[in-house]
Backbone as a chain_set.jsonl record, in Angstrom:
{"seq": "MDWYCVRAVFAFDGVYEERMTLWQAADFTAAITLAGQEASTYAAELDGGEFTGLLQAYALDDRPGHGAEVFSLMRTSPLSTDDYLSTFFDTGAERQNPVDPGSR", "coords": {"N": [[-169.465, -77.006, 51.415], [-166.317, -76.932, 50.194], [-162.842, -76.37, 50.382], [-160.369, -75.52, 48.404], [-156.949, -75.296, 46.437], [-155.64, -73.077, 44.031], [-153.284, -72.906, 41.285], [-152.488, -70.412, 39.256], [-150.768, -69.163, 36.44], [-148.37, -66.48, 35.701], [-147.552, -64.245, 33.207], [-144.666, -62.004, 32.517], [-142.898, -60.389, 30.493], [-141.022, -62.18, 29.822], [-140.65, -62.941, 32.644], [-141.96, -65.536, 34.611], [-144.596, -66.055, 36.844], [-146.138, -68.168, 39.119], [-148.71, -68.539, 41.327], [-150.573, -69.18, 43.976], [-153.736, -69.788, 45.232], [-156.251, -69.879, 47.979], [-159.168, -71.325, 47.785], [-163.086, -71.66, 48.884], [-165.351, -73.152, 47.898], [-168.401, -74.592, 46.285], [-167.735, -76.92, 44.439], [-164.65, -77.991, 42.304], [-165.382, -76.622, 39.389], [-166.62, -74.182, 40.389], [-164.659, -72.75, 42.149], [-162.288, -72.888, 40.184], [-163.362, -70.924, 38.613], [-163.927, -68.729, 40.234], [-161.053, -67.975, 40.806], [-160.159, -67.968, 38.483], [-161.602, -65.089, 37.911], [-160.254, -63.764, 39.965], [-158.043, -64.032, 39.294], [-157.291, -62.503, 36.958], [-158.35, -60.137, 37.424], [-155.917, -59.493, 39.572], [-154.056, -59.573, 37.188], [-154.672, -57.221, 35.984], [-154.031, -55.495, 37.455], [-151.28, -55.438, 37.53], [-147.836, -54.448, 36.377], [-146.953, -54.203, 33.144], [-147.702, -57.145, 33.147], [-149.023, -60.202, 32.175], [-152.495, -62.522, 32.339], [-152.085, -65.843, 32.19], [-154.169, -67.816, 31.529], [-153.542, -70.335, 32.495], [-154.956, -72.301, 34.767], [-155.005, -74.34, 37.501], [-156.32, -76.902, 39.626], [-156.624, -78.015, 42.816], [-158.39, -80.259, 45.506], [-158.504, -79.739, 48.818], [-157.9, -82.123, 51.298], [-158.578, -81.72, 54.142], [-159.746, -78.917, 56.348], [-158.127, -75.843, 55.665], [-154.513, -75.481, 57.378], [-151.959, -76.014, 60.063], [-149.267, -77.115, 57.94], [-150.926, -78.473, 56.369], [-151.526, -80.2, 53.182], [-151.702, -78.013, 50.527], [-151.901, -78.168, 47.737], [-151.396, -80.254, 45.067], [-149.593, -81.988, 42.104], [-149.686, -84.403, 39.575], [-147.235, -86.07, 37.29], [-146.556, -87.997, 35.205], [-143.442, -89.064, 33.556], [-140.486, -89.574, 31.642], [-137.955, -89.109, 32.465], [-134.965, -88.888, 34.212], [-134.494, -88.376, 38.026], [-132.995, -86.005, 38.5], [-132.618, -84.58, 36.056], [-135.685, -83.982, 35.805], [-135.932, -82.077, 37.601], [-134.59, -80.18, 37.328], [-135.447, -79.418, 34.367], [-138.172, -78.893, 35.562], [-138.426, -77.392, 37.703], [-135.934, -76.479, 38.833], [-134.512, -74.467, 37.451], [-132.244, -72.703, 37.04], [-132.856, -70.452, 36.849], [-134.811, -69.287, 38.701], [-136.576, -66.92, 40.881], [-135.396, -66.937, 43.538], [-134.85, -67.431, 47.259], [-131.879, -68.86, 48.924], [-132.061, -71.788, 50.459], [-131.077, -73.019, 53.261], [-131.214, -76.307, 54.436], [-129.903, -77.388, 57.005], [-130.146, -75.304, 58.317], [-132.506, -74.651, 59.688]], "CA": [[-168.59, -76.49, 50.917], [-164.576, -77.496, 50.529], [-161.118, -75.838, 50.32], [-159.331, -75.721, 46.754], [-156.503, -74.498, 46.082], [-155.999, -73.042, 42.582], [-152.395, -72.508, 40.655], [-152.501, -69.737, 37.962], [-149.498, -68.611, 35.99], [-148.908, -64.804, 34.725], [-146.024, -63.604, 32.434], [-144.249, -60.464, 32.839], [-141.984, -59.967, 29.497], [-139.8, -63.506, 30.052], [-140.556, -63.757, 33.674], [-143.494, -66.442, 35.116], [-145.069, -66.172, 38.488], [-146.67, -69.422, 39.466], [-149.362, -68.167, 42.118], [-151.434, -70.302, 44.515], [-154.549, -69.129, 45.905], [-157.317, -70.839, 48.341], [-160.671, -70.691, 48.114], [-163.645, -72.35, 49.495], [-166.212, -73.271, 46.763], [-168.93, -75.905, 45.786], [-167.053, -77.893, 43.115], [-163.921, -77.637, 41.232], [-166.106, -75.854, 38.672], [-166.74, -73.033, 41.144], [-163.465, -72.692, 42.597], [-161.53, -72.565, 39.329], [-164.389, -69.56, 38.344], [-163.352, -67.856, 41.389], [-159.494, -68.079, 40.757], [-160.061, -66.76, 37.063], [-162.127, -63.955, 38.293], [-159.217, -63.126, 40.892], [-156.412, -64.188, 38.129], [-157.857, -61.086, 35.97], [-157.907, -58.598, 38.433], [-154.412, -59.517, 39.603], [-153.234, -59.512, 36.179], [-154.883, -56.097, 35.702], [-153.111, -54.361, 38.39], [-149.615, -55.963, 37.308], [-147.289, -53.288, 35.252], [-146.827, -55.025, 32.418], [-148.111, -58.59, 33.337], [-150.644, -60.784, 31.796], [-152.615, -63.783, 32.82], [-151.751, -66.906, 30.708], [-154.901, -68.388, 31.502], [-153.338, -71.587, 33.083], [-155.425, -72.488, 36.316], [-155.101, -75.992, 38.1], [-157.183, -76.582, 40.878], [-156.58, -79.141, 43.994], [-159.344, -80.291, 46.074], [-158.061, -80.444, 49.796], [-158.672, -83.177, 52.112], [-159.311, -81.023, 55.279], [-159.318, -77.347, 56.3], [-156.431, -75.608, 55.837], [-154.171, -75.534, 58.905], [-150.716, -76.156, 60.01], [-148.991, -78.512, 57.687], [-151.985, -79.049, 55.502], [-151.263, -80.08, 51.91], [-152.513, -77.271, 49.596], [-151.913, -78.435, 46.368], [-150.429, -81.781, 44.412], [-149.834, -82.245, 40.579], [-148.804, -85.726, 39.557], [-146.69, -85.792, 36.23], [-145.589, -89.144, 34.381], [-142.098, -88.696, 32.87], [-139.645, -90.48, 31.419], [-136.721, -88.171, 32.932], [-134.64, -89.244, 35.475], [-135.025, -87.246, 38.79], [-131.975, -85.027, 38.315], [-133.496, -83.98, 34.694], [-136.869, -83.659, 35.899], [-136.133, -81.096, 38.527], [-133.864, -79.222, 36.307], [-136.475, -79.032, 33.547], [-139.385, -78.024, 35.38], [-138.465, -76.38, 38.923], [-134.542, -75.75, 39.516], [-133.578, -74.363, 36.043], [-131.392, -71.74, 37.714], [-133.808, -69.018, 36.361], [-135.746, -68.82, 39.695], [-135.85, -65.843, 41.402], [-135.819, -67.406, 44.996], [-133.884, -67.382, 48.28], [-131.239, -70.081, 48.894], [-132.507, -72.321, 51.908], [-130.334, -74.359, 54.045], [-132.131, -77.306, 55.37], [-129.39, -77.71, 57.911], [-130.319, -74.177, 59.506], [-133.619, -74.746, 60.308]], "C": [[-166.879, -76.789, 50.946], [-163.791, -76.525, 49.779], [-160.622, -76.395, 49.228], [-158.65, -74.977, 46.583], [-155.985, -74.487, 44.424], [-154.504, -72.449, 42.151], [-153.02, -71.518, 39.546], [-150.969, -69.226, 37.904], [-149.806, -67.174, 35.151], [-147.33, -64.749, 34.185], [-146.082, -62.183, 32.476], [-143.093, -60.333, 32.179], [-140.769, -60.795, 30.052], [-139.885, -63.758, 31.247], [-141.92, -64.434, 34.064], [-143.467, -66.445, 36.502], [-146.247, -67.32, 38.175], [-147.541, -68.793, 40.743], [-150.302, -69.186, 42.605], [-152.558, -69.473, 45.284], [-155.535, -70.038, 46.753], [-158.508, -70.515, 48.315], [-161.87, -71.689, 48.781], [-164.979, -72.022, 48.317], [-167.326, -74.671, 47.032], [-168.247, -77.292, 44.984], [-165.642, -77.433, 42.813], [-164.374, -76.394, 40.419], [-165.92, -74.016, 39.149], [-165.175, -72.239, 41.487], [-162.387, -72.065, 41.217], [-162.516, -71.068, 38.521], [-163.686, -68.457, 39.098], [-162.201, -67.475, 40.995], [-159.212, -67.145, 39.644], [-160.55, -65.511, 36.844], [-161.029, -63.036, 39.116], [-157.744, -62.87, 39.869], [-156.653, -62.563, 37.415], [-157.747, -60.136, 36.509], [-156.557, -58.614, 38.813], [-153.478, -58.836, 38.465], [-153.06, -58.085, 35.616], [-153.941, -54.938, 36.191], [-151.634, -54.387, 38.302], [-149.299, -54.64, 36.266], [-146.693, -54.277, 34.351], [-146.718, -56.476, 32.059], [-149.224, -59.302, 32.751], [-150.988, -62.394, 32.705], [-152.512, -64.825, 31.708], [-152.863, -67.829, 30.519], [-155.065, -69.681, 31.894], [-153.885, -71.416, 34.195], [-155.479, -73.931, 36.452], [-155.629, -76.233, 39.572], [-156.719, -77.963, 41.913], [-157.391, -79.031, 44.978], [-158.446, -80.559, 47.935], [-158.644, -80.988, 50.703], [-159.2, -82.726, 53.376], [-159.051, -79.499, 55.292], [-158.096, -76.826, 56.201], [-155.965, -75.202, 57.307], [-152.675, -75.79, 58.639], [-149.886, -77.318, 59.519], [-150.194, -79.281, 56.683], [-151.404, -79.26, 53.91], [-152.2, -79.268, 51.032], [-152.705, -77.467, 48.088], [-151.081, -79.681, 45.854], [-151.151, -81.923, 43.064], [-148.909, -83.324, 40.502], [-148.343, -85.725, 37.575], [-146.364, -87.026, 35.644], [-144.602, -88.448, 33.605], [-140.942, -89.613, 32.735], [-138.288, -89.673, 31.959], [-136.015, -88.934, 33.984], [-134.64, -87.841, 36.449], [-134.279, -85.998, 38.479], [-132.458, -83.792, 37.272], [-134.649, -83.662, 34.628], [-136.972, -82.314, 36.41], [-135.385, -79.972, 37.858], [-134.662, -78.697, 35.005], [-137.721, -78.137, 33.622], [-139.48, -77.316, 36.888], [-137.141, -76.004, 39.251], [-134.026, -75.434, 38.011], [-132.595, -73.299, 36.132], [-131.86, -70.141, 37.282], [-134.708, -68.322, 37.725], [-135.409, -67.775, 40.284], [-136.109, -66.136, 43.075], [-134.53, -67.389, 46.03], [-133.276, -68.596, 48.421], [-131.985, -70.634, 50.378], [-131.613, -73.334, 52.315], [-131.196, -74.853, 54.638], [-131.305, -77.366, 56.824], [-129.995, -76.238, 58.91], [-131.675, -73.847, 59.978], [-134.115, -75.014, 61.714]], "O": [[-166.369, -76.812, 52.066], [-164.111, -75.996, 48.714], [-160.45, -77.606, 49.084], [-159.075, -73.826, 46.482], [-155.919, -75.485, 43.707], [-154.339, -71.345, 42.671], [-154.051, -71.877, 38.978], [-150.203, -68.967, 38.832], [-150.728, -66.8, 34.425], [-146.284, -65.138, 34.704], [-147.032, -61.401, 32.476], [-142.096, -60.158, 32.88], [-139.776, -60.307, 30.592], [-139.308, -64.811, 31.521], [-142.959, -63.826, 33.804], [-142.519, -66.768, 37.218], [-147.036, -67.322, 37.23], [-146.653, -68.367, 41.482], [-150.812, -69.991, 41.826], [-152.202, -68.495, 45.941], [-155.704, -71.127, 46.205], [-158.927, -69.462, 48.796], [-161.356, -72.69, 49.28], [-165.415, -70.914, 48.004], [-167.081, -75.579, 47.827], [-168.473, -78.486, 45.182], [-165.465, -76.263, 43.151], [-163.893, -75.285, 40.651], [-165.39, -73.058, 38.585], [-164.813, -71.191, 40.952], [-161.822, -70.973, 41.283], [-161.852, -70.29, 37.837], [-163.032, -67.521, 38.635], [-162.246, -66.274, 40.729], [-158.524, -66.125, 39.593], [-160.186, -64.81, 35.9], [-160.941, -61.818, 38.961], [-156.873, -62.006, 39.768], [-155.873, -61.636, 37.635], [-157.036, -59.21, 36.119], [-155.899, -57.674, 38.368], [-152.588, -57.994, 38.582], [-152.063, -57.636, 35.05], [-153.383, -53.975, 35.666], [-150.88, -53.581, 38.846], [-150.115, -54.011, 35.592], [-145.956, -55.15, 34.808], [-146.049, -56.997, 31.166], [-150.368, -58.877, 32.916], [-150.24, -63.106, 33.374], [-152.819, -64.635, 30.531], [-152.803, -68.623, 29.581], [-156.135, -70.286, 31.829], [-153.5, -70.445, 34.847], [-155.961, -74.653, 35.58], [-155.185, -75.613, 40.538], [-156.497, -78.994, 41.278], [-157.417, -77.942, 45.553], [-157.833, -81.611, 48.116], [-159.755, -80.616, 51.08], [-160.234, -83.258, 53.78], [-158.333, -78.913, 54.482], [-157.086, -77.371, 56.646], [-156.689, -74.747, 58.192], [-152.146, -75.814, 57.527], [-149.687, -78.314, 60.215], [-150.223, -80.475, 56.385], [-150.776, -78.295, 53.476], [-153.33, -79.685, 50.778], [-153.587, -76.942, 47.407], [-150.027, -79.945, 46.433], [-152.343, -81.973, 42.762], [-147.795, -83.397, 41.021], [-149.177, -85.384, 36.735], [-145.139, -86.904, 35.64], [-144.843, -87.378, 33.047], [-140.526, -90.315, 33.656], [-137.386, -90.157, 31.275], [-136.722, -89.69, 34.65], [-134.731, -86.68, 36.048], [-134.911, -84.978, 38.207], [-132.62, -82.592, 37.494], [-135.022, -83.071, 33.615], [-137.763, -81.479, 35.971], [-135.79, -78.818, 37.993], [-134.468, -77.534, 34.652], [-138.234, -77.319, 32.858], [-140.516, -76.74, 37.22], [-137.101, -75.08, 40.062], [-133.18, -76.155, 37.481], [-132.078, -73.015, 35.051], [-131.294, -69.056, 37.41], [-135.152, -67.174, 37.768], [-134.224, -67.457, 40.378], [-136.979, -65.54, 43.71], [-133.37, -67.34, 45.62], [-133.965, -69.563, 48.096], [-132.383, -69.851, 51.24], [-131.456, -74.396, 51.712], [-131.983, -74.219, 55.341], [-132.018, -77.392, 57.828], [-130.2, -76.322, 60.121], [-131.905, -72.821, 60.618], [-135.323, -75.03, 61.95]]}, "num_chains": 1, "name": "protein.A"}
């Protein structure tokens, strides 16, 4: 049995949550199945939220541990780095706390 990280996306009245969970499974199909079942349960417990159906899996090279890579998704894009980040990751609408890299 290998370890897999699966990303699932949920929708809440215009707010989207990307959630990553870890699964020990025989293969990608089993990991996706487990994560899909859990995502449906999670969505049912949400007030007004729904599971979008998007699941993306990543097989971990090693067992989970300190500093282990748990997810990677590569995308080809003609966008510049700034445009790419603004389009997909830093739109200004994220609900996150600012982190000052110099304060670590």
